[in-house]
VMD Tcl script that builds the backbone (N, CA, C; Angstrom):
set m [mol new atoms 171]
animate dup $m
set s [atomselect $m all]
$s set {name element resname resid chain x y z} {
  {N N UNK 1 A 1.093 15.620 12.365}
  {CA C UNK 1 A 1.273 13.938 11.878}
  {C C UNK 1 A 1.786 13.877 11.025}
  {N N UNK 2 A 3.145 13.106 10.762}
  {CA C UNK 2 A 3.269 12.996 9.505}
  {C C UNK 2 A 3.178 11.850 8.315}
  {N N UNK 3 A 3.154 13.017 7.130}
  {CA C UNK 3 A 2.284 12.538 6.021}
  {C C UNK 3 A 3.202 11.942 4.445}
  {N N UNK 4 A 3.866 11.141 4.961}
  {CA C UNK 4 A 4.817 10.862 3.919}
  {C C UNK 4 A 4.685 9.636 2.818}
  {N N UNK 5 A 5.043 9.199 2.306}
  {CA C UNK 5 A 5.046 8.296 1.657}
  {C C UNK 5 A 5.717 7.119 1.696}
  {N N UNK 6 A 4.880 5.499 1.678}
  {CA C UNK 6 A 5.989 4.515 2.573}
  {C C UNK 6 A 6.339 3.769 1.721}
  {N N UNK 7 A 7.356 2.765 1.744}
  {CA C UNK 7 A 7.702 1.709 0.865}
  {C C UNK 7 A 6.806 0.264 0.815}
  {N N UNK 8 A 7.169 0.128 -0.033}
  {CA C UNK 8 A 6.697 -1.939 -0.365}
  {C C UNK 8 A 7.093 -2.132 1.479}
  {N N UNK 9 A 8.765 -1.973 1.507}
  {CA C UNK 9 A 8.588 -3.100 3.104}
  {C C UNK 9 A 7.723 -2.766 4.024}
  {N N UNK 10 A 7.690 -0.903 3.964}
  {CA C UNK 10 A 7.272 0.035 6.108}
  {C C UNK 10 A 5.686 -0.483 5.089}
  {N N UNK 11 A 5.089 -0.578 3.915}
  {CA C UNK 11 A 2.967 -1.386 4.298}
  {C C UNK 11 A 3.457 -2.352 4.220}
  {N N UNK 12 A 4.329 -3.614 3.889}
  {CA C UNK 12 A 3.604 -4.453 4.337}
  {C C UNK 12 A 3.840 -5.256 5.795}
  {N N UNK 13 A 4.797 -4.500 6.444}
  {CA C UNK 13 A 5.044 -4.163 7.609}
  {C C UNK 13 A 3.562 -3.894 8.226}
  {N N UNK 14 A 2.748 -2.653 8.218}
  {CA C UNK 14 A 1.891 -1.731 8.464}
  {C C UNK 14 A 0.803 -3.052 8.359}
  {N N UNK 15 A 0.190 -3.254 7.663}
  {CA C UNK 15 A -0.488 -4.293 6.876}
  {C C UNK 15 A -0.889 -5.663 7.688}
  {N N UNK 16 A 0.604 -5.982 7.621}
  {CA C UNK 16 A 1.070 -7.447 8.513}
  {C C UNK 16 A 1.295 -8.494 7.538}
  {N N UNK 17 A 1.141 -8.195 6.409}
  {CA C UNK 17 A 1.437 -9.395 5.433}
  {C C UNK 17 A 2.434 -8.948 4.667}
  {N N UNK 18 A 3.447 -10.244 3.421}
  {CA C UNK 18 A 4.389 -10.523 2.976}
  {C C UNK 18 A 4.380 -9.545 1.832}
  {N N UNK 19 A 5.763 -8.891 1.140}
  {CA C UNK 19 A 6.086 -7.630 0.228}
  {C C UNK 19 A 5.004 -8.113 -1.389}
  {N N UNK 20 A 5.420 -10.232 -0.774}
  {CA C UNK 20 A 4.369 -10.724 -2.510}
  {C C UNK 20 A 3.734 -10.094 -2.600}
  {N N UNK 21 A 2.492 -10.372 -1.471}
  {CA C UNK 21 A 1.677 -9.835 -1.226}
  {C C UNK 21 A 1.122 -8.477 -1.358}
  {N N UNK 22 A 1.595 -7.551 -1.385}
  {CA C UNK 22 A 1.712 -6.125 -1.249}
  {C C UNK 22 A 1.739 -6.028 -2.756}
  {N N UNK 23 A 2.362 -6.510 -3.899}
  {CA C UNK 23 A 3.277 -6.525 -5.253}
  {C C UNK 23 A 1.666 -7.771 -6.102}
  {N N UNK 24 A 1.169 -8.154 -5.395}
  {CA C UNK 24 A -0.235 -8.823 -5.986}
  {C C UNK 24 A -0.908 -8.099 -6.266}
  {N N UNK 25 A -1.265 -6.928 -4.541}
  {CA C UNK 25 A -2.485 -6.430 -4.854}
  {C C UNK 25 A -2.362 -5.422 -5.638}
  {N N UNK 26 A -1.079 -4.866 -6.043}
  {CA C UNK 26 A -1.009 -3.778 -6.642}
  {C C UNK 26 A -0.792 -4.019 -8.124}
  {N N UNK 27 A -0.531 -5.378 -8.898}
  {CA C UNK 27 A -1.066 -5.752 -9.910}
  {C C UNK 27 A -2.850 -5.897 -10.356}
  {N N UNK 28 A -2.869 -6.392 -9.324}
  {CA C UNK 28 A -4.972 -6.992 -9.133}
  {C C UNK 28 A -5.464 -5.029 -9.744}
  {N N UNK 29 A -4.574 -4.202 -8.987}
  {CA C UNK 29 A -4.961 -2.892 -8.951}
  {C C UNK 29 A -5.977 -2.654 -7.653}
  {N N UNK 30 A -5.666 -3.080 -6.672}
  {CA C UNK 30 A -6.762 -3.368 -5.835}
  {C C UNK 30 A -6.004 -2.181 -4.726}
  {N N UNK 31 A -4.935 -2.157 -4.303}
  {CA C UNK 31 A -3.748 -1.481 -3.348}
  {C C UNK 31 A -3.648 -0.157 -3.797}
  {N N UNK 32 A -3.846 1.357 -3.114}
  {CA C UNK 32 A -3.705 2.632 -3.871}
  {C C UNK 32 A -2.476 2.897 -3.413}
  {N N UNK 33 A -1.258 2.461 -4.947}
  {CA C UNK 33 A -0.204 2.751 -5.087}
  {C C UNK 33 A 0.066 3.981 -5.324}
  {N N UNK 34 A 1.053 4.419 -6.004}
  {CA C UNK 34 A 1.789 5.558 -6.596}
  {C C UNK 34 A 3.244 5.008 -7.176}
  {N N UNK 35 A 3.762 5.202 -8.436}
  {CA C UNK 35 A 4.801 4.375 -8.357}
  {C C UNK 35 A 5.395 5.808 -8.893}
  {N N UNK 36 A 6.904 5.791 -8.270}
  {CA C UNK 36 A 8.008 6.811 -8.099}
  {C C UNK 36 A 9.061 6.022 -9.063}
  {N N UNK 37 A 9.138 6.693 -10.740}
  {CA C UNK 37 A 10.606 5.788 -10.839}
  {C C UNK 37 A 10.349 4.797 -10.747}
  {N N UNK 38 A 11.025 3.871 -10.376}
  {CA C UNK 38 A 10.697 2.230 -10.610}
  {C C UNK 38 A 9.798 1.970 -9.579}
  {N N UNK 39 A 9.856 2.358 -8.045}
  {CA C UNK 39 A 9.980 2.520 -7.157}
  {C C UNK 39 A 7.936 2.259 -7.053}
  {N N UNK 40 A 7.643 1.503 -6.306}
  {CA C UNK 40 A 6.553 1.500 -5.687}
  {C C UNK 40 A 6.146 2.390 -3.891}
  {N N UNK 41 A 5.507 3.751 -4.364}
  {CA C UNK 41 A 4.905 4.022 -2.821}
  {C C UNK 41 A 3.431 4.609 -2.394}
  {N N UNK 42 A 3.037 4.694 -0.937}
  {CA C UNK 42 A 2.191 4.264 -0.955}
  {C C UNK 42 A 1.973 5.547 0.345}
  {N N UNK 43 A 0.443 6.157 0.156}
  {CA C UNK 43 A -0.127 6.941 1.284}
  {C C UNK 43 A -0.851 6.366 2.671}
  {N N UNK 44 A 0.266 6.203 3.233}
  {CA C UNK 44 A -0.442 5.910 5.054}
  {C C UNK 44 A -2.247 5.913 4.625}
  {N N UNK 45 A -2.916 7.721 4.588}
  {CA C UNK 45 A -3.924 7.657 4.284}
  {C C UNK 45 A -5.472 7.217 3.553}
  {N N UNK 46 A -4.361 6.969 2.026}
  {CA C UNK 46 A -5.050 6.372 1.285}
  {C C UNK 46 A -5.411 4.650 1.376}
  {N N UNK 47 A -4.092 4.306 2.221}
  {CA C UNK 47 A -4.294 2.954 2.389}
  {C C UNK 47 A -5.299 2.551 3.533}
  {N N UNK 48 A -5.190 3.491 4.673}
  {CA C UNK 48 A -6.518 3.075 5.771}
  {C C UNK 48 A -7.897 3.798 4.800}
  {N N UNK 49 A -7.737 4.383 4.266}
  {CA C UNK 49 A -9.278 4.543 4.075}
  {C C UNK 49 A -9.540 3.897 2.792}
  {N N UNK 50 A -8.754 2.515 1.990}
  {CA C UNK 50 A -9.374 1.686 1.324}
  {C C UNK 50 A -9.509 0.469 2.257}
  {N N UNK 51 A -9.077 0.128 3.258}
  {CA C UNK 51 A -9.542 -0.340 4.037}
  {C C UNK 51 A -10.507 -0.253 5.379}
  {N N UNK 52 A -10.686 0.739 5.704}
  {CA C UNK 52 A -12.189 1.423 6.175}
  {C C UNK 52 A -13.364 0.992 4.944}
  {N N UNK 53 A -13.230 1.142 3.612}
  {CA C UNK 53 A -13.983 0.985 3.042}
  {C C UNK 53 A -13.898 -0.159 2.186}
  {N N UNK 54 A -13.731 -1.119 2.944}
  {CA C UNK 54 A -13.748 -2.623 2.772}
  {C C UNK 54 A -13.743 -3.283 1.157}
  {N N UNK 55 A -12.305 -2.415 0.963}
  {CA C UNK 55 A -11.409 -3.284 -0.572}
  {C C UNK 55 A -10.597 -3.860 -0.896}
  {N N UNK 56 A -10.851 -5.090 0.482}
  {CA C UNK 56 A -9.288 -5.456 0.684}
  {C C UNK 56 A -9.723 -6.525 0.121}
  {N N UNK 57 A -10.687 -7.008 -0.158}
  {CA C UNK 57 A -11.190 -8.401 -0.627}
  {C C UNK 57 A -11.747 -8.607 -2.340}
}
mol reanalyze $m
mol bondsrecalc $m
mol representation Tube
mol addrep $m
C-alpha cells in the first residue's frame, strides 16, 4: 500500500469536503497537516486515524 503525502485538493476529495474547509480546519489546528515549503501535505493514515478518534468536531 502506498503511503504518500496528499495535496489539499486530494484530501478534500477524499473527505468529500471543499478545499476552503480543509484550510479552515488547518487554521483551527484540527486537521493533521504538514507544511512543506508553501504547500500543505497530508498523510492519509494520519487523517484516517484523526477520523477514527472522532476529532472531526
